Residue, then its C-alpha position, 0 to 999 in steps of 0.5 A: m419375474t425371475r432374475e434370469l429373465r431380467s438379466f441379458r447376456y449376449p451369447l456372442q460377446p467373446f466374438l464381439k470382443k475379438n472383433r473389436w480388438e482386431e478393429q483397434a489393432l488394424r486401426q493402429e497398424l494402418t496408422t503406422a503403415r501410413e506414417a511409414s508410407v509418408r516417410l518413404r514418400e518424403q525420402q523419395e521427394v528428397i532424392a528427386s530434388g537431389l537429382s534435379a540439383l545434379d541435372a542443374q549441376l551437369a548443365e552448368m558443367h556443359r556451359g562452363s569449363f568442362d572437367a572430365d573427371r568431375h563430370q564422370r563422378v557426377i554422372a556416376w553419382r546421378e546414376e546411383q541416385e536414379a537407381l535409389l529413386q527407382a527403388r524408393q518408388r517401388e517401396v512407396g508403391d509397396a507401402e501404399a499397397g500394404c496400406e490399401q490391404i490393411a484398410q480393406q481388412l479394417a473395413r471387414a473388421m468394422n463390418a463384423v463389429r457392426g453386424h455383432e452390434n446390430y444383432r446384439i441390439r435385436l436380441l436385446g429388444e427381443h429380451h425387453i419384449e419378453c420381459e414386458r410379456e412376463d411382467a404382464r403375465q405376472a400382473d394378470d396372474a396376480w390380479l386373477l389370484r386376488r380376484g379369486w381370493l376376493e370372490k371366495n372371501a366375500 
């Protein structure tokens, strides 16, 4: 059997390597994006709890002594925090949409890798079958040559 027939070389190996690299990079990017999304959501929750505390403070101001200057500052601060909360909600939405997009890209990359691996397995199986056929041919040829030599020399 020739060495070329025995050794198997997957012709699309560079594409498989590229797709595996893309899959790994997308996994890391998705992890980073999810961590950023979690941090933004935590910031959003902190701002929302601060707004609840401001609302409680405003309610207490209305029940007790009423300082108009302080009341205006608390109202202004609350409006700023409300705007900040809305901005953070948009950022969280954008981050989650980005995570979803990266997840879709990752799924496509995983499918590409799986497709390459399945194709490689099929080609490897065909290669093994061809090697077995070549081995059988060589064995038959050797047997026929030996038989012919024995018949001539017998």
